[in-house]
N, C-alpha and C positions, 0 to 999 in steps of 0.2 A: 765622133767625140760626144757623148752624151753631156748633158748638164740640165739646170734644172728638175731634178730628180724627183719623181713623187712617192718612191717605193720600189716593189722588187715583186716581179711575176715569179713564182717558185713554181719549177720544174719539177714534179715528181719526185719533190723531196731531196733532189741529187744538188742543183742548182739553181741559181736565181736571174733571171734577165732583168737588168734595169729598166725602170720604166721612167721615161723623160724625154726632154728635145732631144734630138742628134742632128748636130752638124754633119754632114754627109762627108766622108773622104775616100775618094775612088780613082782609080783611073778610066777617067773618061774615055779613053777611045778604045781599052782593050776590058773594060769590066761590062759584063753583057746586061747586066740591069742598067747602068749608065747610058749605053749605046742605045737604048730603046725607050727608057723613060727619063726624063727630065727631071725628074722628083728624088731619081737617085744619082744624079751628078754631084761633082765636087762642090760645095756651099751651099745644096739645097738643105731645106728643114724635110731631114730624110721622110719620103712618102706621103710629104704634106705640099710642100710651097717646091715649085721646079725652079730649075735654072734655065731661063730663056736662051742664053747665050754662053757657054762654057767660058768659063774665066781661068781653066786649070793650064797648068805649063804642062810640055810632054814629060811623060814617063822618065824615072832619072833626074830631072830636075827637081829644087826644092822650091813649093808653093809657100806664101805666106798667107795663113787664113787668122781671121778675126772675128771674134763673138762680141758685140756690144750690147749688154743689157741695160734700158733704163728704166724707169719708173711704169711706163706705158708702152712701151714696144722693143723688141729685140731685131738686133739688125745681124745678118752674114756677110762677111767680107772676105772674097778669097783675091789677094794678088791687086789688090787697090778698086777692085770693083765690087759694089753691092749686089750679092745673089741670092738674097731671100730678106723678108721684113716681116715682121707679124705683130699685132698687137698684142699686148697683156695688160691682164688688171692688177694681177697681185704682185708685186716684188717679192723675191725672196732669195735666200742665198742656199746655195746647195755645194755637196761635193760634184767634180766631176769625174769622167771616167775617159781614158783614152783607150781604145779598141779598135782591132782590125778583125775581118773573117777569116777568109782563105789565103790573102796574100801577105805579103811582107809591107811594112808600113813602117816610117821614123818619124820621130820628131824630134826637134831641138829647140832650145832658145823660148821656152815657154814659159809664159808669164801671166801672172794675175795679177790685178790691180783695181782698188777701188776707184771709181770715177768721181 
């Protein structure tokens, strides 16, 4: 899931890759990247802040993720465990993007609310 979007990286005029922070969603046990790089586990700030200990439930079970954006920091939560936290200096609102790479993912009960 991408949020705090900064713009788009245009790929040869055919499509665009949204640029922004990414709350990683992966099968921690089955995804090749997540198995070897904790920055690719569920709940990580993708490719930047690793998840020290996986909080993801086994494949086929519903996980509960939460992103909390405060004026001075952002927190990633997965199943009641804080998985990443980073400082930010400029709060702003943006669109969010729900995405997947090559495997199926399902979302339900999505809520966006001001704090």
